[in-house]
All heavy atoms as a GROMACS GRO file, in nm:
protein
  513
    1MET      N    1   2.560   1.574   2.956
    1MET     CA    2   2.564   1.701   2.885
    1MET      C    3   2.443   1.785   2.928
    1MET      O    4   2.333   1.733   2.940
    1MET     CB    5   2.560   1.675   2.734
    1MET     CG    6   2.609   1.786   2.650
    1MET     SD    7   2.605   1.740   2.476
    1MET     CE    8   2.775   1.759   2.436
    2CYS      N    9   2.465   1.912   2.952
    2CYS     CA   10   2.354   1.999   2.994
    2CYS      C   11   2.265   2.032   2.875
    2CYS      O   12   2.303   2.016   2.758
    2CYS     CB   13   2.408   2.126   3.059
    2CYS     SG   14   2.480   2.247   2.946
    3VAL      N   15   2.145   2.081   2.905
    3VAL     CA   16   2.048   2.113   2.800
    3VAL      C   17   2.103   2.220   2.706
    3VAL      O   18   2.093   2.207   2.584
    3VAL     CB   19   1.914   2.158   2.863
    3VAL    CG1   20   1.818   2.206   2.755
    3VAL    CG2   21   1.852   2.044   2.942
    4ARG      N   22   2.164   2.325   2.762
    4ARG     CA   23   2.217   2.432   2.677
    4ARG      C   24   2.326   2.378   2.583
    4ARG      O   25   2.334   2.417   2.466
    4ARG     CB   26   2.273   2.546   2.762
    4ARG     CG   27   2.307   2.668   2.680
    4ARG     CD   28   2.344   2.789   2.762
    4ARG     NE   29   2.249   2.824   2.866
    4ARG     CZ   30   2.138   2.896   2.847
    4ARG    NH1   31   2.107   2.938   2.726
    4ARG    NH2   32   2.058   2.923   2.948
    5CYS      N   33   2.407   2.288   2.632
    5CYS     CA   34   2.512   2.227   2.548
    5CYS      C   35   2.450   2.144   2.436
    5CYS      O   36   2.499   2.148   2.322
    5CYS     CB   37   2.604   2.140   2.633
    5CYS     SG   38   2.703   2.233   2.750
    6CYS      N   39   2.344   2.072   2.466
    6CYS     CA   40   2.275   1.993   2.363
    6CYS      C   41   2.214   2.083   2.257
    6CYS      O   42   2.225   2.055   2.137
    6CYS     CB   43   2.165   1.907   2.427
    6CYS     SG   44   2.227   1.774   2.529
    7VAL      N   45   2.152   2.193   2.301
    7VAL     CA   46   2.094   2.290   2.206
    7VAL      C   47   2.204   2.348   2.118
    7VAL      O   48   2.189   2.358   1.995
    7VAL     CB   49   2.018   2.401   2.280
    7VAL    CG1   50   1.980   2.515   2.186
    7VAL    CG2   51   1.894   2.344   2.348
    8THR      N   52   2.316   2.384   2.177
    8THR     CA   53   2.428   2.440   2.102
    8THR      C   54   2.478   2.342   1.998
    8THR      O   55   2.498   2.379   1.881
    8THR     CB   56   2.543   2.479   2.199
    8THR    OG1   57   2.493   2.576   2.292
    8THR    CG2   58   2.661   2.536   2.125
    9ASP      N   59   2.495   2.218   2.036
    9ASP     CA   60   2.542   2.115   1.942
    9ASP      C   61   2.441   2.092   1.830
    9ASP      O   62   2.478   2.088   1.712
    9ASP     CB   63   2.569   1.983   2.014
    9ASP     CG   64   2.694   1.987   2.099
    9ASP    OD1   65   2.772   2.084   2.087
    9ASP    OD2   66   2.714   1.893   2.177
   10ASP      N   67   2.314   2.075   1.866
   10ASP     CA   68   2.211   2.051   1.765
   10ASP      C   69   2.200   2.167   1.667
   10ASP      O   70   2.193   2.147   1.546
   10ASP     CB   71   2.074   2.028   1.830
   10ASP     CG   72   2.063   1.895   1.900
   10ASP    OD1   73   2.153   1.810   1.884
   10ASP    OD2   74   1.963   1.875   1.972
   11LEU      N   75   2.200   2.288   1.720
   11LEU     CA   76   2.187   2.405   1.633
   11LEU      C   77   2.309   2.422   1.543
   11LEU      O   78   2.297   2.460   1.427
   11LEU     CB   79   2.164   2.530   1.719
   11LEU     CG   80   2.096   2.648   1.654
   11LEU    CD1   81   1.965   2.609   1.588
   11LEU    CD2   82   2.073   2.758   1.756
   12SER      N   83   2.427   2.390   1.594
   12SER     CA   84   2.549   2.396   1.512
   12SER      C   85   2.539   2.303   1.392
   12SER      O   86   2.581   2.337   1.281
   12SER     CB   87   2.671   2.360   1.595
   12SER     OG   88   2.693   2.454   1.695
   13ILE      N   89   2.483   2.187   1.415
   13ILE     CA   90   2.467   2.089   1.306
   13ILE      C   91   2.361   2.137   1.207
   13ILE      O   92   2.381   2.132   1.086
   13ILE     CB   93   2.430   1.951   1.363
   13ILE    CG1   94   2.549   1.895   1.441
   13ILE    CG2   95   2.385   1.856   1.254
   13ILE    CD1   96   2.517   1.776   1.528
   14LEU      N   97   2.249   2.186   1.259
   14LEU     CA   98   2.140   2.230   1.171
   14LEU      C   99   2.178   2.351   1.087
   14LEU      O  100   2.132   2.365   0.974
   14LEU     CB  101   2.016   2.264   1.255
   14LEU     CG  102   1.948   2.146   1.321
   14LEU    CD1  103   1.842   2.194   1.420
   14LEU    CD2  104   1.885   2.055   1.217
   15LEU      N  105   2.261   2.439   1.141
   15LEU     CA  106   2.298   2.562   1.070
   15LEU      C  107   2.432   2.552   1.000
   15LEU      O  108   2.490   2.652   0.959
   15LEU     CB  109   2.297   2.680   1.168
   15LEU     CG  110   2.161   2.711   1.232
   15LEU    CD1  111   2.174   2.830   1.326
   15LEU    CD2  112   2.054   2.735   1.128
   16ASP      N  113   2.479   2.431   0.980
   16ASP     CA  114   2.602   2.405   0.904
   16ASP      C  115   2.577   2.444   0.759
   16ASP      O  116   2.478   2.404   0.699
   16ASP     CB  117   2.638   2.257   0.914
   16ASP     CG  118   2.764   2.219   0.840
   16ASP    OD1  119   2.804   2.289   0.745
   16ASP    OD2  120   2.821   2.115   0.875
   17ASP      N  121   2.666   2.524   0.703
   17ASP     CA  122   2.647   2.573   0.566
   17ASP      C  123   2.691   2.472   0.459
   17ASP      O  124   2.694   2.502   0.341
   17ASP     CB  125   2.719   2.706   0.546
   17ASP     CG  126   2.870   2.695   0.557
   17ASP    OD1  127   2.923   2.583   0.571
   17ASP    OD2  128   2.935   2.801   0.553
   18GLY      N  129   2.724   2.352   0.501
   18GLY     CA  130   2.766   2.249   0.406
   18GLY      C  131   2.917   2.232   0.404
   18GLY      O  132   2.968   2.137   0.346
   19SER      N  133   2.988   2.322   0.470
   19SER     CA  134   3.134   2.315   0.472
   19SER      C  135   3.185   2.270   0.609
   19SER      O  136   3.305   2.270   0.633
   19SER     CB  137   3.194   2.451   0.438
   19SER     OG  138   3.173   2.542   0.544
   20GLY      N  139   3.092   2.236   0.698
   20GLY     CA  140   3.131   2.198   0.833
   20GLY      C  141   3.138   2.318   0.927
   20GLY      O  142   3.179   2.304   1.041
   21SER      N  143   3.098   2.434   0.878
   21SER     CA  144   3.100   2.557   0.958
   21SER      C  145   2.961   2.615   0.970
   21SER      O  146   2.875   2.595   0.884
   21SER     CB  147   3.190   2.662   0.892
   21SER     OG  148   3.322   2.615   0.883
   22LEU      N  149   2.942   2.694   1.073
   22LEU     CA  150   2.816   2.763   1.094
   22LEU      C  151   2.799   2.868   0.985
   22LEU      O  152   2.892   2.941   0.952
   22LEU     CB  153   2.820   2.832   1.232
   22LEU     CG  154   2.698   2.911   1.273
   22LEU    CD1  155   2.580   2.818   1.297
   22LEU    CD2  156   2.729   2.987   1.401
   23CYS      N  157   2.680   2.873   0.928
   23CYS     CA  158   2.649   2.975   0.827
   23CYS      C  159   2.663   3.112   0.892
   23CYS      O  160   2.590   3.145   0.986
   23CYS     CB  161   2.507   2.953   0.775
   23CYS     SG  162   2.454   3.075   0.655
   24GLN      N  163   2.758   3.192   0.846
   24GLN     CA  164   2.791   3.321   0.910
   24GLN      C  165   2.671   3.416   0.918
   24GLN      O  166   2.654   3.486   1.017
   24GLN     CB  167   2.906   3.389   0.835
   24GLN     CG  168   3.036   3.314   0.846
   24GLN     CD  169   3.084   3.301   0.990
   24GLN    OE1  170   3.076   3.396   1.068
   24GLN    NE2  171   3.130   3.183   1.026
   25GLU      N  172   2.588   3.417   0.817
   25GLU     CA  173   2.473   3.507   0.816
   25GLU      C  174   2.370   3.471   0.923
   25GLU      O  175   2.289   3.555   0.963
   25GLU     CB  176   2.406   3.508   0.678
   25GLU     CG  177   2.488   3.577   0.571
   25GLU     CD  178   2.601   3.489   0.514
   25GLU    OE1  179   2.612   3.371   0.551
   25GLU    OE2  180   2.678   3.541   0.433
   26LEU      N  181   2.373   3.348   0.970
   26LEU     CA  182   2.279   3.303   1.073
   26LEU      C  183   2.339   3.305   1.213
   26LEU      O  184   2.275   3.262   1.309
   26LEU     CB  185   2.227   3.163   1.038
   26LEU     CG  186   2.145   3.156   0.909
   26LEU    CD1  187   2.109   3.013   0.876
   26LEU    CD2  188   2.020   3.241   0.921
   27THR      N  189   2.461   3.357   1.227
   27THR     CA  190   2.526   3.363   1.357
   27THR      C  191   2.446   3.441   1.461
   27THR      O  192   2.431   3.394   1.574
   27THR     CB  193   2.669   3.420   1.344
   27THR    OG1  194   2.744   3.332   1.259
   27THR    CG2  195   2.738   3.431   1.478
   28PRO      N  196   2.388   3.558   1.429
   28PRO     CA  197   2.308   3.628   1.530
   28PRO      C  198   2.189   3.545   1.578
   28PRO      O  199   2.157   3.544   1.698
   28PRO     CB  200   2.263   3.756   1.459
   28PRO     CG  201   2.364   3.777   1.351
   28PRO     CD  202   2.403   3.638   1.307
   29PHE      N  203   2.125   3.475   1.488
   29PHE     CA  204   2.013   3.387   1.524
   29PHE      C  205   2.063   3.275   1.616
   29PHE      O  206   2.003   3.247   1.720
   29PHE     CB  207   1.950   3.329   1.398
   29PHE     CG  208   1.849   3.222   1.425
   29PHE    CD1  209   1.722   3.255   1.470
   29PHE    CD2  210   1.881   3.089   1.406
   29PHE    CE1  211   1.628   3.155   1.496
   29PHE    CE2  212   1.789   2.988   1.432
   29PHE     CZ  213   1.662   3.022   1.477
   30TYR      N  214   2.172   3.213   1.578
   30TYR     CA  215   2.233   3.105   1.657
   30TYR      C  216   2.264   3.153   1.799
   30TYR      O  217   2.227   3.087   1.897
   30TYR     CB  218   2.361   3.060   1.585
   30TYR     CG  219   2.451   2.970   1.664
   30TYR    CD1  220   2.428   2.833   1.669
   30TYR    CD2  221   2.562   3.021   1.732
   30TYR    CE1  222   2.513   2.750   1.741
   30TYR    CE2  223   2.647   2.939   1.803
   30TYR     CZ  224   2.622   2.803   1.807
   30TYR     OH  225   2.704   2.720   1.879
   31GLU      N  226   2.328   3.267   1.810
   31GLU     CA  227   2.365   3.321   1.941
   31GLU      C  228   2.243   3.354   2.026
   31GLU      O  229   2.243   3.332   2.147
   31GLU     CB  230   2.455   3.442   1.924
   31GLU     CG  231   2.591   3.405   1.870
   31GLU     CD  232   2.679   3.524   1.835
   31GLU    OE1  233   2.630   3.640   1.835
   31GLU    OE2  234   2.798   3.501   1.806
   32ALA      N  235   2.138   3.406   1.962
   32ALA     CA  236   2.015   3.439   2.036
   32ALA      C  237   1.949   3.313   2.090
   32ALA      O  238   1.902   3.310   2.205
   32ALA     CB  239   1.919   3.515   1.946
   33VAL      N  240   1.944   3.208   2.010
   33VAL     CA  241   1.880   3.084   2.054
   33VAL      C  242   1.958   3.020   2.169
   33VAL      O  243   1.900   2.980   2.270
   33VAL     CB  244   1.862   2.983   1.938
   33VAL    CG1  245   1.812   2.849   1.988
   33VAL    CG2  246   1.766   3.039   1.833
   34ILE      N  247   2.089   3.012   2.157
   34ILE     CA  248   2.165   2.944   2.262
   34ILE      C  249   2.176   3.029   2.389
   34ILE      O  250   2.201   2.974   2.497
   34ILE     CB  251   2.305   2.899   2.215
   34ILE    CG1  252   2.392   3.016   2.176
   34ILE    CG2  253   2.294   2.799   2.102
   34ILE    CD1  254   2.537   2.978   2.150
   35ALA      N  255   2.153   3.159   2.381
   35ALA     CA  256   2.162   3.246   2.498
   35ALA      C  257   2.029   3.265   2.569
   35ALA      O  258   2.025   3.324   2.676
   35ALA     CB  259   2.217   3.382   2.457
   36GLN      N  260   1.922   3.215   2.512
   36GLN     CA  261   1.792   3.239   2.573
   36GLN      C  262   1.786   3.178   2.712
   36GLN      O  263   1.854   3.079   2.741
   36GLN     CB  264   1.680   3.189   2.482
   36GLN     CG  265   1.675   3.041   2.467
   36GLN     CD  266   1.533   2.991   2.486
   36GLN    OE1  267   1.455   3.049   2.556
   36GLN    NE2  268   1.504   2.880   2.423
   37PRO      N  269   1.707   3.238   2.802
   37PRO     CA  270   1.706   3.196   2.942
   37PRO      C  271   1.643   3.060   2.969
   37PRO      O  272   1.664   3.004   3.076
   37PRO     CB  273   1.628   3.308   3.013
   37PRO     CG  274   1.549   3.374   2.908
   37PRO     CD  275   1.625   3.356   2.780
   38ARG      N  276   1.569   3.006   2.874
   38ARG     CA  277   1.505   2.876   2.895
   38ARG      C  278   1.549   2.777   2.787
   38ARG      O  279   1.478   2.753   2.690
   38ARG     CB  280   1.354   2.893   2.894
   38ARG     CG  281   1.308   2.985   3.009
   38ARG     CD  282   1.161   2.998   3.017
   38ARG     NE  283   1.104   2.867   3.045
   38ARG     CZ  284   0.974   2.843   3.044
   38ARG    NH1  285   0.891   2.939   3.016
   38ARG    NH2  286   0.929   2.722   3.070
   39PRO      N  287   1.667   2.718   2.802
   39PRO     CA  288   1.720   2.629   2.699
   39PRO      C  289   1.632   2.506   2.673
   39PRO      O  290   1.632   2.454   2.562
   39PRO     CB  291   1.858   2.590   2.750
   39PRO     CG  292   1.857   2.619   2.895
   39PRO     CD  293   1.759   2.730   2.915
   40MET      N  294   1.555   2.462   2.771
   40MET     CA  295   1.467   2.348   2.748
   40MET      C  296   1.361   2.381   2.644
   40MET      O  297   1.325   2.298   2.562
   40MET     CB  298   1.400   2.304   2.879
   40MET     CG  299   1.314   2.179   2.863
   40MET     SD  300   1.403   2.034   2.801
   40MET     CE  301   1.477   1.975   2.951
   41SER      N  302   1.313   2.505   2.643
   41SER     CA  303   1.217   2.547   2.541
   41SER      C  304   1.279   2.539   2.403
   41SER      O  305   1.214   2.495   2.307
   41SER     CB  306   1.169   2.690   2.568
   41SER     OG  307   1.097   2.696   2.688
   42ALA      N  308   1.404   2.581   2.391
   42ALA     CA  309   1.474   2.573   2.262
   42ALA      C  310   1.493   2.427   2.221
   42ALA      O  311   1.476   2.393   2.104
   42ALA     CB  312   1.609   2.643   2.270
   43MET      N  313   1.525   2.341   2.316
   43MET     CA  314   1.544   2.200   2.284
   43MET      C  315   1.414   2.138   2.232
   43MET      O  316   1.415   2.065   2.132
   43MET     CB  317   1.593   2.122   2.406
   43MET     CG  318   1.611   1.974   2.378
   43MET     SD  319   1.664   1.885   2.524
   43MET     CE  320   1.839   1.885   2.495
   44ILE      N  321   1.304   2.168   2.297
   44ILE     CA  322   1.174   2.116   2.254
   44ILE      C  323   1.142   2.168   2.114
   44ILE      O  324   1.098   2.093   2.027
   44ILE     CB  325   1.064   2.154   2.355
   44ILE    CG1  326   1.087   2.078   2.486
   44ILE    CG2  327   0.925   2.126   2.298
   44ILE    CD1  328   1.006   2.128   2.603
   45TRP      N  329   1.166   2.296   2.090
   45TRP     CA  330   1.141   2.357   1.960
   45TRP      C  331   1.226   2.291   1.852
   45TRP      O  332   1.177   2.261   1.743
   45TRP     CB  333   1.171   2.507   1.970
   45TRP     CG  334   1.150   2.585   1.846
   45TRP    CD1  335   1.032   2.611   1.783
   45TRP    CD2  336   1.250   2.650   1.768
   45TRP    NE1  337   1.053   2.689   1.672
   45TRP    CE2  338   1.186   2.714   1.661
   45TRP    CE3  339   1.388   2.660   1.780
   45TRP    CZ2  340   1.256   2.788   1.565
   45TRP    CZ3  341   1.457   2.734   1.685
   45TRP    CH2  342   1.391   2.797   1.580
   46LEU      N  343   1.353   2.266   1.883
   46LEU     CA  344   1.443   2.205   1.784
   46LEU      C  345   1.411   2.059   1.754
   46LEU      O  346   1.457   2.006   1.654
   46LEU     CB  347   1.589   2.217   1.831
   46LEU     CG  348   1.649   2.356   1.824
   46LEU    CD1  349   1.785   2.358   1.891
   46LEU    CD2  350   1.657   2.406   1.682
   47ARG      N  351   1.332   1.996   1.836
   47ARG     CA  352   1.293   1.857   1.810
   47ARG      C  353   1.180   1.847   1.708
   47ARG      O  354   1.152   1.739   1.659
   47ARG     CB  355   1.252   1.789   1.940
   47ARG     CG  356   1.370   1.761   2.027
   47ARG     CD  357   1.332   1.681   2.147
   47ARG     NE  358   1.451   1.652   2.227
   47ARG     CZ  359   1.449   1.598   2.346
   47ARG    NH1  360   1.333   1.564   2.400
   47ARG    NH2  361   1.560   1.575   2.410
   48ASN      N  362   1.118   1.959   1.675
   48ASN     CA  363   1.011   1.961   1.576
   48ASN      C  364   1.074   1.940   1.437
   48ASN      O  365   1.162   2.014   1.396
   48ASN     CB  366   0.938   2.095   1.583
   48ASN     CG  367   0.824   2.106   1.484
   48ASN    OD1  368   0.843   2.086   1.365
   48ASN    ND2  369   0.708   2.138   1.534
   49GLY      N  370   1.027   1.839   1.368
   49GLY     CA  371   1.082   1.805   1.237
   49GLY      C  372   1.074   1.917   1.136
   49GLY      O  373   1.166   1.937   1.055
   50HIS      N  374   0.964   1.993   1.139
   50HIS     CA  375   0.949   2.104   1.045
   50HIS      C  376   1.050   2.214   1.074
   50HIS      O  377   1.106   2.273   0.981
   50HIS     CB  378   0.806   2.160   1.050
   50HIS     CG  379   0.703   2.062   1.006
   50HIS    ND1  380   0.693   2.018   0.876
   50HIS    CD2  381   0.607   1.998   1.075
   50HIS    CE1  382   0.595   1.931   0.866
   50HIS    NE2  383   0.541   1.916   0.986
   51VAL      N  384   1.072   2.242   1.200
   51VAL     CA  385   1.171   2.344   1.239
   51VAL      C  386   1.310   2.301   1.192
   51VAL      O  387   1.384   2.381   1.133
   51VAL     CB  388   1.170   2.366   1.392
   51VAL    CG1  389   1.288   2.451   1.436
   51VAL    CG2  390   1.038   2.428   1.436
   52ARG      N  391   1.344   2.176   1.214
   52ARG     CA  392   1.475   2.126   1.173
   52ARG      C  393   1.493   2.139   1.022
   52ARG      O  394   1.598   2.180   0.974
   52ARG     CB  395   1.491   1.980   1.218
   52ARG     CG  396   1.490   1.966   1.370
   52ARG     CD  397   1.501   1.821   1.413
   52ARG     NE  398   1.633   1.767   1.392
   52ARG     CZ  399   1.738   1.788   1.473
   52ARG    NH1  400   1.723   1.862   1.581
   52ARG    NH2  401   1.854   1.735   1.446
   53GLN      N  402   1.389   2.106   0.948
   53GLN     CA  403   1.396   2.114   0.802
   53GLN      C  404   1.415   2.259   0.756
   53GLN      O  405   1.498   2.286   0.668
   53GLN     CB  406   1.269   2.056   0.741
   53GLN     CG  407   1.268   2.053   0.591
   53GLN     CD  408   1.140   1.991   0.537
   53GLN    OE1  409   1.045   1.965   0.611
   53GLN    NE2  410   1.138   1.966   0.408
   54VAL      N  411   1.342   2.351   0.815
   54VAL     CA  412   1.354   2.492   0.777
   54VAL      C  413   1.493   2.545   0.809
   54VAL      O  414   1.555   2.614   0.728
   54VAL     CB  415   1.245   2.578   0.846
   54VAL    CG1  416   1.274   2.726   0.834
   54VAL    CG2  417   1.108   2.546   0.790
   55LEU      N  418   1.545   2.512   0.927
   55LEU     CA  419   1.678   2.561   0.965
   55LEU      C  420   1.786   2.505   0.874
   55LEU      O  421   1.878   2.578   0.833
   55LEU     CB  422   1.707   2.528   1.111
   55LEU     CG  423   1.619   2.600   1.214
   55LEU    CD1  424   1.652   2.552   1.355
   55LEU    CD2  425   1.632   2.750   1.201
   56ARG      N  426   1.777   2.377   0.840
   56ARG     CA  427   1.875   2.318   0.746
   56ARG      C  428   1.869   2.389   0.612
   56ARG      O  429   1.971   2.420   0.550
   56ARG     CB  430   1.847   2.170   0.726
   56ARG     CG  431   1.902   2.083   0.833
   56ARG     CD  432   1.891   1.936   0.793
   56ARG     NE  433   1.893   1.854   0.911
   56ARG     CZ  434   1.791   1.783   0.957
   56ARG    NH1  435   1.677   1.780   0.892
   56ARG    NH2  436   1.803   1.712   1.066
   57SER      N  437   1.747   2.413   0.564
   57SER     CA  438   1.728   2.480   0.435
   57SER      C  439   1.785   2.621   0.437
   57SER      O  440   1.850   2.664   0.342
   57SER     CB  441   1.581   2.484   0.398
   57SER     OG  442   1.530   2.355   0.379
   58LEU      N  443   1.759   2.694   0.545
   58LEU     CA  444   1.812   2.830   0.556
   58LEU      C  445   1.964   2.832   0.549
   58LEU      O  446   2.023   2.916   0.482
   58LEU     CB  447   1.768   2.894   0.688
   58LEU     CG  448   1.628   2.953   0.691
   58LEU    CD1  449   1.596   2.998   0.833
   58LEU    CD2  450   1.616   3.069   0.595
   59ALA      N  451   2.027   2.741   0.619
   59ALA     CA  452   2.173   2.736   0.620
   59ALA      C  453   2.230   2.707   0.483
   59ALA      O  454   2.340   2.753   0.450
   59ALA     CB  455   2.221   2.634   0.721
   60GLN      N  456   2.157   2.633   0.403
   60GLN     CA  457   2.205   2.599   0.268
   60GLN      C  458   2.172   2.706   0.166
   60GLN      O  459   2.242   2.718   0.065
   60GLN     CB  460   2.144   2.465   0.225
   60GLN     CG  461   2.182   2.349   0.312
   60GLN     CD  462   2.331   2.320   0.311
   60GLN    OE1  463   2.393   2.320   0.206
   60GLN    NE2  464   2.387   2.298   0.428
   61VAL      N  465   2.067   2.785   0.188
   61VAL     CA  466   2.019   2.881   0.089
   61VAL      C  467   2.078   3.020   0.106
   61VAL      O  468   2.099   3.090   0.010
   61VAL     CB  469   1.864   2.890   0.095
   61VAL    CG1  470   1.812   2.999   0.007
   61VAL    CG2  471   1.803   2.757   0.056
   62VAL      N  472   2.108   3.059   0.230
   62VAL     CA  473   2.161   3.192   0.255
   62VAL      C  474   2.288   3.210   0.174
   62VAL      O  475   2.375   3.124   0.176
   62VAL     CB  476   2.190   3.212   0.406
   62VAL    CG1  477   2.264   3.343   0.432
   62VAL    CG2  478   2.061   3.208   0.485
   63PRO      N  479   2.299   3.321   0.098
   63PRO     CA  480   2.420   3.344   0.018
   63PRO      C  481   2.544   3.346   0.106
   63PRO      O  482   2.544   3.406   0.212
   63PRO     CB  483   2.398   3.480  -0.045
   63PRO     CG  484   2.256   3.515  -0.023
   63PRO     CD  485   2.205   3.432   0.090
   64HIS      N  486   2.646   3.279   0.062
   64HIS     CA  487   2.770   3.270   0.137
   64HIS      C  488   2.872   3.370   0.083
   64HIS      O  489   2.886   3.386  -0.037
   64HIS     CB  490   2.827   3.128   0.131
   64HIS     CG  491   2.728   3.026   0.175
   64HIS    ND1  492   2.688   3.014   0.306
   64HIS    CD2  493   2.658   2.934   0.105
   64HIS    CE1  494   2.599   2.916   0.314
   64HIS    NE2  495   2.580   2.867   0.195
   65ARG      N  496   2.940   3.433   0.175
   65ARG     CA  497   3.047   3.526   0.135
   65ARG      C  498   3.173   3.447   0.108
   65ARG      O  499   3.203   3.350   0.174
   65ARG     CB  500   3.072   3.625   0.247
   65ARG     CG  501   2.953   3.713   0.272
   65ARG     CD  502   2.984   3.814   0.379
   65ARG     NE  503   2.860   3.882   0.411
   65ARG     CZ  504   2.826   3.921   0.530
   65ARG    NH1  505   2.905   3.898   0.633
   65ARG    NH2  506   2.713   3.983   0.550
   66VAL      N  507   3.249   3.492   0.011
   66VAL     CA  508   3.375   3.425  -0.023
   66VAL      C  509   3.490   3.512   0.021
   66VAL      O  510   3.490   3.628   0.020
   66VAL     CB  511   3.383   3.398  -0.175
   66VAL    CG1  512   3.514   3.333  -0.209
   66VAL    CG2  513   3.266   3.316  -0.219
   0.00000   0.00000   0.00000
């Protein structure tokens, strides 16, 4: 699996809104991270435990549209 694919998979899991879907309000952030020109930098950043915790929390806290 390529680095960009790994980042995409990891970020999809971290930004899951609890329903198995990407938190819609965080979609622009998700797209910006996976499109960045240096995916290895994103992968290193996503391995930080504090970053992972904050991203999970954001996905759960952002108000969801019904």
